[in-house]
N, C-alpha and C positions, 0 to 999 in steps of 0.2 A: 575411416569409419568412426574411430573413437573421437576424432575432432569434429565430426559433423553431426553425430546423433547424440541425443541425451534423453534416453527413455529406458524403460524396463520392459523386457520381453521374456516370455516363457516358451521354451521349445519342448513340445510334447512328443514322446516317442512311445512305442509299445512297451519298452522297458522302463528303467528308472527315469525320473524326471530330472532334467538339467535346467537350472535357472541361470540365465545369463543377464548380467546388468552392464549396460553400455552407457558410459557417461564421459564427460570431459575432465572431471576432477580426478586427481590422483587417488583420493580416498576410495571412490567407487570402483576405480580400476583395480585397486587392491582386493576389494571384496569379490570382484568378478573372478580374479585369479584364484582366490581361495576356494570359491564354489566350484570352479572347473577342476582344480586339483582334488577337491574332495570327491567329486564324482569319479575321477580316475582312480583314486585310492580305494573307493568302494568297489569298483569293478575288479581291481587287482586282488582285493581280499576275497571276493566271491570266487574268482578263479583259483586262488590259493586254497580256499576251503574245499573246492571240488577236487583239487589235486591231493589234498590230505586224506580224502576218503579212499584214495587208491593206494596209499602207502601203508607200511606196517605200523603197529602201535609204537614200537621202539623208535622208529624214525620220526613219527609224529611227536614223541615226547621231547625230541631235541629242538623242535621249532619253538620260537618265542610266541607268547600269547598276544602281545601287543607290539605292533610295528611302531618303533619310537619316532620315526620320521618318514614321511612319504619319500619314495626314491627320487623325486624330482628336486628335492632340497639338498643342496651341497653344504659340506662342512669345511671350514677353513682349518689350517694347521693349529691355530691358537684356540680352537674349540668353539668358535662362533659358527652358527648355522645361518646360512644366507636364505632368507625368506623372500626378499625382493632385491637380489643382487647385494651390492655393498651398502645399499641405502637402508636396509632393515635387517638387523642381525639379532640372533637370539642364542642364549647360552643357559644351560640348566645348572643352577647353583646347588639345588638339593633335590635329587630325584625322589619319587614316591617310595615309601618304605617297602611295599610289595609291588615291585614294578611289573611283574607278570600279570597280576590281577588288577592293576590300576585301570581306572576308567578313562579311555581316550575321549576327549571332548569332540562332539559332532555338531553339525549345523542344527540350530534351534534348541540346543541344550541350554538350561538355565544354570549359571555358574555363580557361586559365591566367591568373591575375589577381594583381596587386599592389595594395594599397590602404593608405592612411593615414587614420585617423579623428580628427577634432577635435570639441570641444564648440563649437557656434556657435548663439547664440540667434536670429540672423537671417541671411538669405543674404548681406547686405552686410557681415557681420562679417569682419574680417581673421583668417584662420585661423592665420597665423604667430604671432599673439599668444596663441593658445589652447594648452592642454596636449593632447598626443597621448594618447588613451586606447586606441587600437588600431592596430597596425602589423603588416602581413602581407606576405610575399613568396612568389612561386611557389606559389600555392594553386590547386588544381584545383577548380572549382566546376561542378556539373551544373545547368544551367538548368532550373528547374521542380521540383527536388528539395528546396527549402527548406534548402539547406546553410548559407546565411548569412541575415542579417536582411533583411526585405523591401526596405529602401532600397537595399542593395547588389544584390540580385537584380534589381530593376526596372532599375537603371542598366546592369547587365551585359546584360540582355536586349535593350536598345535601343541597344547600343554596336556597334562594329565592331572587327575585329582591328587591332592596332597603334594604338589610339586611347587618348587620355588624357582623362578626364572629371572634372568637379567636380559633386558631388551634395549638395544640401542637403535635409534631411529633418526633418519634425516627429517628436517623440518617439514617436508611435503607430506609425510605420513603422521605428523603431529598437529601443530597449530598453524603452520604456514605463515601467512602474513598477519594472522591474528595473534592475540596475546592472552595470557592468564595471570591473574593476580592472586597473591596469598599474603595476607597481612600487609607488610610494607614493601613486599618484593613484587616486581612485575617482570614476567618472562618476556624478553625482547622478541620482536617479530623475527621470523625465519631462524628460529633457534633449534639446533639439534638437541635431542633429549634422550634420557635414559631412564628406564623404569625397572624397579624390582617388584616382581609380581609373585603373589602366593595364592594358589588355588585351594580354597577351603572345602568346597563341596560342589558336586555336580549332580544336577537333576536331569536325567535324560529326557528327551522329548516324548518318548513312550510313557514314561511315568507322569509327565505333565498332563498328557491327555487323559490318564486314568482319574486324576483329580483336577480337572480342568479349572473349576472355579477358584480353588485355593491358589494354585500357582499363577493363574492369570492375575489375581489380586496382588500377589507378591511382585510379579514382573512389572505391572503397571505402576504400582506405588514406587518401585525403584526408578522407573523412567521419570516419574514426576519429581523425585528427589534429585536425580541427576540434572534435570532441567532447572530446578530451583538453584542448584549449585552453579550451573553455567550462567544463569541470569545474573548472579551476584559477581562471579569471578571471570566470566569469559565474554562479557558483552562487547568490550573492545570497540566502542564507538559504533556499535551496530553490526560489526562483522560476525558476531556469534549469534545473531538473531535467527538465521535460518536453521541452525542446529537446535536451538532452544524450542522454536516453534515445531520442528519435526518431532521432538520427544513428547511435547505436550499433545500434539495432534495424534501421534501414534498411540499413546496411552488412552486418549479419549475414544479413539475408534475401537480399540479392543474392549474397553469398558462398555461401550454401547452394545457391542455384540454379546457381552456377558449378561447385560441387563435383559436383552431380548431372550436369551436362553433361560434366564432365571424366571421370567414371566411365564414361559411355557412349563417350567418345572413346578412353579407354584400351582398351576392349574392341575397338573398331574398328581401332586402331593397334597391336595386339599384335604384328603381324608386322614392323612398321617400328621398328627400335631408336631411331633419331633422333627420330621422332615420339613414341614412348613416353617417351623421356627428357624432352622438352619438356613433355609433358602432366604428367608426374610432378613436374617442378619447379613448374609453375603450381599443381598440386594441393597441394603442400607449402606454397607461399606463401599460398594461399587458406586452408588449414587453420590456419596460424599467425595470420592476420588474424582468422579467425572466432573462434578461441579467445580472442584478445585482446579482441574486442568483447564476447563473452559474459562474460568475467571482469570487464570494466569495467562491464557492466550490473549484475553482482552487487555491485560496489563502490559504484555509485551508489545502489542500493536500500539497502545497509547505511548509507550516509551519510544517506539520507532516513528511516532507522529503519523501513523496511518489510521486516522480517526474513523473513517468510514468502515474499515475492516474491524476495528475495535468495537464499534457499535454493533456490527453484525454478530460478533462473538458474544457480546453481552445479551443480545436478543436470544441466542441459543441457551444461555444460562436461565433467562427468565421464562423461557418456554417450559423448562423442566421444574423450575422453582420460582414462581412469580414474586415471592417474598424474600428472595435472597438479597441481603443488603449490599454485598460486594458487587453483585451484578447490577443493582439499581444505581449505586453511586458511580460506578465506572461507565454505565450507560449514559448517565447524565453528563459526566466529564467528556465522553466521546461526542455526544450530541452537541455539547456547548462549543467544542473546537471543530466540529465538522461543518464545512461551509454549506453542505447540502441539507443540513438540519434546520428546523424552524424553532423559534423561541417557545412556541407552545409545547413542542415535544420536550425541550429541555425543562421547562417549568413542570410538566407532568412527571418527569423522571425524578426531579428533585423533591417534589411533594411526596411521591411514593417512597423515596429513600428516607425522608424525614419521618414517615409513619413507621417504618421498620427499624429505625436507628435506636440503639441503646443510649444510655447517658454518656458513655465514653465515646460513642460515635457521632454524637450531635455536633461536636466541634467541626468535624469534617463537612457535615451537611451545611452548617452556618457559613463556613468558609466558601463553600461552593455557591451558596445563595448570594453571598456578597459579590463574588466574582461575576455571577450571572447578572445581577442588577447593574454592576458597573459596565459590563459589556453591552447590555441592552440600552442603558442610558447613552453610552458613547455612540452606539449605532443610530439611535434616534437623533442625536445632535448632528451626526454626520449626514444623516438623510435630510434634515432640515437645511443644513448648509448647502448640500448639493442641489436641493430644490430651489433655494433662494438664488444660488449662482446661475442655475439654468434659467430662472425667470428674469433675472437682471440681464443675462446675456441675450435673451429673446427680445426684451424691451429696448436694450441698447442697439441691437441690430435694426430694429424697426425705426428708431429715431435716426440712426445713421443713414438709413435709406432715404428718409424724408429730407434730411439736410442735404444729402447728395443731390436729390431731385431738385430741391429749391436752388442750390448753388448752380446746377446746370442751367436752370431757367434764367437765372440772373446773368450768367455768363453769356447766354445767347442774346438776351436783350441788350447787354452792354456792347456786344459786337455789332448788333444791328445799328445802334445809334449811340455814340458816346458824346454827350454834351461837352462843349468846350468850357473850361473853367473861366469864371469871370474875373478871378484874381489869382495871384500866386498862392495865397493862403488857401483859397478854396480848391486849388488844384492839388494841393498836398493832402487834403482831407480825404479820408476813406469814404467811399460811397456807401450811404446808408440805405437799407432796404426800404421801399415805399410802403407805407401803410395807409390804405384808403379807408376813411371813416367820415361819416357826415358831420361829426363834430369838428374835424379839422379840414373842411372842404376848401378853406382858403389856401392851404398849403399844397393843394393838388397841382400837378404840372399841367396847367391849363393850355399851354402852348402845344404840347403833344396831344392832349385830349381834343383840342380844337381842330387840329389838322386831320385827325382820324374821323372826327364828327363831320367835318365838311365833306370829306371823301365819301362817307356813308350816306350823306343827305343828298348828294348830287343826283343820283338816279331818281329819287322821288321828286325832286324839283323839276327835272326835265320831263318826267311823266305828267306832272301837274300842268306845266306850261303847254305841252302838246295837246292835252285834253281840252284846255280852255280855247286854244286857237281853233281846233276843229269845230267846237260848238259855235264859235263866232262866225266862221265861214259857212257853216250850215244855215245859220239864220239869215245871212245876207246873200247867199248864193254865189259868193266870190270865192274862187279857188286861187290860191297864191301860185305864182309862176313856178316855184320850185316843186309844186305838187301836180302840175299839169303834165299830161302825157298824150301821145298820138292816138292811143287806143281809148276804148270806152272807159268811163270812170266806174270804179267799183261801186256797187250799191250795198247798203247795210240795212238790215231789218230794224235795227235800233241804233241809237246814238251811243249806247254804252257797250263797252267791250266786255 
């Protein structure tokens, strides 16, 4: 089933909702396992809470407030917790100060995280001797949204607020065949990695819903920044494109929903100046983030040489802000490189970009105009060459057909009658085609013409002689012997036929 299906499904039941994600990639399988284990853990906690209601207060005081690990996760003798067997291990380096009251991270919680990533072939490897390939501070991560690689997300999911963790991951839960660069270092493909993670703050999903606009802006801006970082350091020849596009598109979708809700709130708060001002500021911030995400989607598609998709993304930018310079200049670039676009479309986009460009941006517009003129001139020259080639080919084919017909006629005439050469020199001379003209009538082949003329004239001569003989016989009444017969002679009304 995991090998055949690649889709997301929701199984609804009268009780809690279970979200199952089925896909072929190891990363998504990891998240599926996390969500299934989460639902099991929630059910166990509900049953435990119901049991606690039936026990005495003294017995209840001996129970722990927070279950440190779900019962399905096992711990090795050296202190590592197996989250995905031996391929994903986690160890707590510094537990939270008040472990009993520490907040356990749940699905869709917003978490502020710091982490440092090292290359580590095995869990026992000393990370201090390895090169850092990723370092991040104060990054907001939404649990379950695939903001980070699966190894990081799994560790964050099973952590607590104010806790420091050490995570070792097989390459399939990190970057797999892809790579990541940092300064002059590039993480090789299929590298096992190790992370040191610190959980700074946790915003539960219930608190996020209470101040939806604020935390949605925080989460979407973090997604945009993570995508920007991946665009620079995780492109890897296009292997990181899908994750980058996912983060930008996820942020853009949430911002569109936020703007729709803000439009409704603006109508409701029209009478309250303070509320209207706050909603307007949030709307302005959300619009800026949305335009940035859409523009960056256009840039990613341009870098991936998917020009038609890039032009479509630029159109979305211009639908919301027709004077957006980045949208105009990228729309012009995409249209210039898209085979399905016309030069009129490119010219219009460049002119619109030139109108909105500042002094510092005019250089980009002029460069694009130069490229546009060069491509258009080359296209016109190529079109003329193709037209001329097609015309010459058509004319040459016609001449070739005429020559072939003429050669066939001459060959047939030669086969019918080949004149004997008068001399050895004449026999070796190639036969020249006959050209009949009144100016050179002396050179005509009169022997051949005379033979054909004699044959053609004989019927007329015979007809003339027979007519004269009949007239003479009619006048004298004499019928030649060859015309006599035993029967009556035919009679004619006239002498003319």
